[in-house]
N, C-alpha and C positions, 0 to 999 in steps of 0.2 A: 780695889776691886774694878774689874773692868766689865763692861757689858758683854752679853754672847756677841754682838755684833762687832764690835772691837776685838775680839778674841779670832773671829772668823776672819774679818778683814787683815788681820797680823796673818793668821795661817795661811791665807790665800798666796800669800809672798814665796810659800815655800812650792817648789815646782810639784811633790809627790802627793802633799794635799791637796794641789789645785788639782792636779790630774785624777785622783780618786773622788774629790767631789764632781767633778765633770763627768765622771764617769756614771755618777749617780743622778744627774740631774735630771732625767726622764722620770726616774722613780718618784724624786720630789714634786715634779709637776702634775705626775698622776695624783698624787697624796693631798698634793693643796687644791686641784681640782675637785677630787669627791668631797673634799671638806666643804668647800665652798659652795657645790652644787647643793649639798645636802643642808647647811645654814640657811640657804638663797629658799629652800622650800621649808624652812623652818620645821625640818622634820629631826626627829630621835633617831639614833643609832638603832634601835630596837624596830622602830616603826620602818626604816630604809630593809633592814634584814627580815621584817615581816611580807614585806612586799615582792624582796627578793628570792623569797624562800631560802636564806640564809639563817645563821646564827647572828645575834648581837656581837658575839664574840668573833667570828670573822669580820664584820664590818669594820669593829676596834681595830682588828689587825693591818689591815687595809689601810686605815687612816693612820696609822703609826707607821707604818713602812715595815712591819714586821714579819708580812707572808708575801709570798710570791704566787700571786693569783692566776687561773688560767684565764684566755679571753673570755670562756664561756662565763665565768665567775663575774668577771668586768662588765659583760654584757648585762648579766643578771642584775647588778648594783647599778648600772646607769638606766638602765630600763624603768626601775623602780626609781630613778629620779628624773623619769622623763627625758634622758638624754640618750644619745646615741656614741658609740665609740666611732671614731674616727683618725685614721693614720696618715700622717703626714711628713716631709721629709724623708722617705723611703729611699 
């Protein structure tokens, strides 16, 4: 049996896999940043959702990467976490 990291490292040698992974890197970064910000604030998904005026399911979908949020939704969530959206490398 191999670890997920070992599998990923091996797969990254495949140009198609690498291209697909790199195309999604911004989404992975956003997801990680949301989770890290919530955990740093020691908040539950439900608490973030209540502050943002959204459902807990929406927060779960954002954190799992299974939704395509609008900028307005991201701003609500980030505001609930005391953060602001900043775009760089445009």
